[in-house]
C-alpha positions in Angstrom: -65.8 7.6 -38.8 -66.2 5.6 -35.6 -65.6 1.8 -35.6 -67.9 -0.2 -33.5 -66.0 -2.8 -31.5 -66.2 -5.2 -28.5 -63.5 -3.7 -26.2 -61.1 -5.6 -24.0 -58.7 -4.0 -21.6 -56.3 -5.2 -18.8 -58.8 -4.7 -16.0 -57.0 -1.8 -14.3 -58.6 1.6 -13.7 -55.9 3.1 -15.8 -56.8 0.7 -18.6 -60.4 1.8 -18.4 -59.4 5.4 -18.7 -57.5 4.5 -21.8 -60.8 3.0 -23.2 -62.3 6.5 -22.7 -59.3 8.0 -24.5 -59.7 5.6 -27.4 -63.4 6.6 -27.7 -62.5 10.3 -28.1 -59.1 10.1 -29.9 -59.0 6.8 -31.8 -62.5 6.6 -33.2 -63.5 3.5 -31.2 -67.2 3.0 -30.5 -67.5 0.4 -27.8 -70.3 -2.2 -28.4 -69.3 -3.8 -25.1 -66.4 -3.4 -22.6 -64.8 -6.2 -20.7 -61.7 -6.8 -18.6 -59.6 -9.5 -20.0 -59.9 -11.7 -16.9 -63.7 -11.4 -17.0 -64.1 -12.0 -20.7 -67.2 -13.9 -22.0 -66.9 -16.2 -25.0 -69.6 -14.4 -27.0 -67.3 -11.7 -28.3 -67.2 -11.3 -32.1 -64.2 -11.0 -34.5 -64.5 -7.2 -34.0 -63.0 -7.3 -30.6 -60.3 -4.7 -29.9 -57.7 -4.7 -27.1 -57.0 -1.3 -25.6 -53.4 -1.1 -24.3 -53.0 0.7 -20.9 -50.9 3.8 -21.1 -50.2 6.0 -18.1 -50.0 9.3 -20.0 -53.3 8.7 -21.7 -54.9 7.7 -18.4 -53.6 10.8 -16.6 -54.9 13.0 -19.4 -58.4 11.5 -19.0 -58.4 11.7 -15.2 -57.3 15.3 -15.4 -60.1 16.1 -17.8 -62.7 14.4 -15.5 -61.6 16.7 -12.7 -61.4 19.9 -14.8 -64.3 19.5 -17.2 -66.8 17.8 -14.8 -65.7 17.8 -11.1 -63.5 16.2 -8.5 -66.6 14.6 -7.0 -67.5 13.1 -10.4 -63.9 11.8 -10.8 -64.1 10.1 -7.4 -67.5 8.7 -8.3 -66.1 7.2 -11.5 -63.3 5.6 -9.5 -65.5 4.1 -6.9 -68.0 2.8 -9.5 -65.2 1.1 -11.4 -64.5 -1.0 -8.3 -68.1 -2.3 -8.1 -68.8 -6.0 -8.7 -71.4 -5.2 -11.4 -71.3 -6.6 -15.0 -72.8 -3.4 -16.5 -70.4 -0.9 -14.8 -68.0 -0.3 -17.7 -70.7 0.7 -20.3 -72.6 2.7 -17.6 -69.4 4.5 -16.7 -68.7 5.4 -20.3 -72.2 6.8 -20.7 -71.8 8.8 -17.5 -68.4 10.2 -18.6 -69.5 11.1 -22.2 -72.6 12.9 -20.9 -70.5 14.6 -18.2 -68.1 16.0 -20.7 -71.2 17.5 -22.5 -72.9 19.1 -19.4 -70.0 19.5 -17.0 -70.6 19.6 -13.3 -74.4 19.5 -13.9 -74.1 15.8 -14.7 -75.1 14.8 -11.2 -78.3 16.8 -11.3 -79.6 14.6 -14.2 -80.8 11.8 -12.0 -83.6 11.0 -14.5 -80.9 9.3 -16.7 -80.6 5.7 -15.7 -76.8 5.7 -16.1 -76.4 8.7 -13.7 -78.6 7.0 -11.1 -76.7 3.7 -11.6 -73.3 5.3 -11.1 -74.4 7.1 -8.0 -75.8 3.9 -6.6 -72.6 1.9 -7.3 -70.3 4.6 -6.0 -72.3 4.8 -2.8 -72.2 1.0 -2.3 -68.5 0.7 -2.9 -67.7 3.7 -0.8 -69.7 2.5 2.2 -68.3 -1.0 2.0 -64.7 0.2 1.9 -65.3 2.7 4.7 -66.9 0.0 6.9 -64.0 -2.4 6.3 -61.4 0.1 7.4 -62.9 -0.5 10.9 -63.9 -4.2 10.6 -60.6 -5.7 9.2 -59.1 -8.0 11.8 -55.4 -8.6 11.4 -53.7 -11.6 13.0 -49.9 -12.0 13.3 -48.6 -15.1 11.5 -45.5 -17.2 12.2 -43.6 -15.3 9.6 -44.3 -12.0 11.4 -46.7 -10.8 8.7 -50.2 -9.5 9.7 -52.9 -11.4 7.8 -56.5 -10.3 7.3 -59.3 -12.1 5.5 -62.3 -10.4 4.0 -65.3 -11.4 1.8 -66.5 -8.1 0.3 -69.2 -7.7 -2.3 -67.1 -5.3 -4.3 -63.4 -5.0 -5.3 -62.3 -2.8 -2.4 -58.7 -4.0 -2.0 -57.3 -0.8 -3.5 -58.9 1.7 -1.2 -58.1 -0.6 1.7 -54.5 -0.7 0.6 -54.3 3.1 0.5 -55.9 3.3 4.0 -53.7 0.7 5.8 -50.5 1.9 4.1 -50.9 5.1 6.1 -51.8 3.4 9.3 -49.6 0.3 9.3 -46.7 1.7 7.2 -44.0 0.0 9.3 -45.5 -3.4 9.3 -45.8 -6.1 6.6 -49.4 -7.2 6.0 -51.7 -9.1 3.7 -55.4 -8.4 3.1 -57.0 -11.5 1.4 -60.2 -11.0 -0.5 -61.6 -14.6 -0.3 -64.6 -13.8 -2.5 -62.7 -12.6 -5.5 -59.5 -14.7 -4.9 -57.2 -11.7 -4.7 -54.9 -10.2 -2.1 -52.9 -7.0 -1.5 -49.5 -7.6 -0.1 -47.5 -4.8 1.7 -43.9 -5.3 2.5 -43.3 -2.1 4.5 -42.4 0.0 1.4 -45.0 -0.7 -1.3 -48.0 -2.9 -2.0 -48.7 -5.3 -4.8 -51.8 -7.2 -5.9 -51.7 -11.0 -6.4 -54.1 -13.7 -7.4 -54.9 -16.4 -4.8 -55.9 -19.9 -5.6 -59.5 -20.6 -4.5 -59.7 -22.5 -1.2 -56.2 -21.6 -0.1 -55.8 -22.1 3.6 -54.8 -19.1 5.7 -51.2 -18.9 7.1 -50.4 -20.3 10.6 -50.7 -17.9 13.4 -47.9 -16.8 15.7 -47.6 -18.5 19.1 -49.0 -15.6 21.1 -51.8 -14.7 18.7 -54.3 -17.1 20.3 -53.9 -15.5 23.7 -54.3 -12.0 22.2 -57.5 -13.1 20.4 -58.7 -14.7 23.7 -58.2 -11.4 25.5 -60.0 -9.4 22.8 -63.0 -11.8 22.8 -63.2 -11.6 26.6 -63.2 -7.8 26.5 -65.8 -7.8 23.7 -68.2 -10.1 25.7 -67.8 -8.4 29.0 -68.1 -4.8 27.7 -71.5 -5.5 26.2 -74.5 -4.3 28.2 -77.4 -6.8 27.9 -80.1 -4.2 28.7 -79.0 -1.9 25.8 -78.7 -4.5 23.1 -80.3 -3.5 19.8 -79.9 -6.3 17.2 -81.5 -4.4 14.4 -79.2 -1.3 14.8 -76.3 -3.7 15.3 -77.0 -5.3 11.9 -77.3 -1.9 10.2 -73.9 -0.7 11.6 -72.2 -4.1 11.3 -73.7 -6.2 8.4 -73.8 -9.9 9.0 -71.6 -10.6 5.9 -68.6 -9.1 7.7 -68.8 -11.1 10.9 -67.5 -14.4 9.5 -64.0 -12.8 9.4 -64.2 -11.1 12.8 -62.7 -13.0 15.7 -65.2 -11.6 18.2 -68.0 -13.4 16.3 -66.2 -16.6 15.3 -64.2 -17.4 18.4 -65.9 -18.9 21.4 -64.4 -18.9 24.9 
């Protein structure tokens, strides 16, 4: 017999997969699902904390790929990163239904939860992809490369995976100012840390100002006035990214 509970977990993707495991193997019926750092005070005495377990998480992830599809597994991962309060319960519905109908799950767009997961995955994927090109790193006095971003969604993890491959021999930090978190890479591995709201950025290296000046000069002189298309420009480079891009914030 299933026990209806308000579910808490550690906020990691592995932790959420363990919530799915608990649904199938431990008789837990989630009434609500919340990460412990997002918890609302309205939870009842029936709350239940699901402990993260790597083996259980891997088992669920393998089942997603085998019983549904690799595309569905990727969609689950991206939707999990969305900044949307309803994502956990919507994901559970999507997964449970997917285990019933297999790879056909994504053809059932008449179900609101399928449509919702597709929308969230598309938004997160697009934002993460755009930021791989729009991140602007600046060298600090400590020799570390620092980048500030203000994304809508929690895209630090896909950005960390991307820049570990492309800046593997350098130490860098990507600071998500909207969610007050950062990913720190030391040349070998990356870790996630919480950042106090309003923290000031690190001081730049002595030659960074001249490098930025050269880049802004190139950006301004390479533009062709007769071919400017502000509408297309906004579609390709949303305004919310520009506050962290030196070519839009630094004036000669």
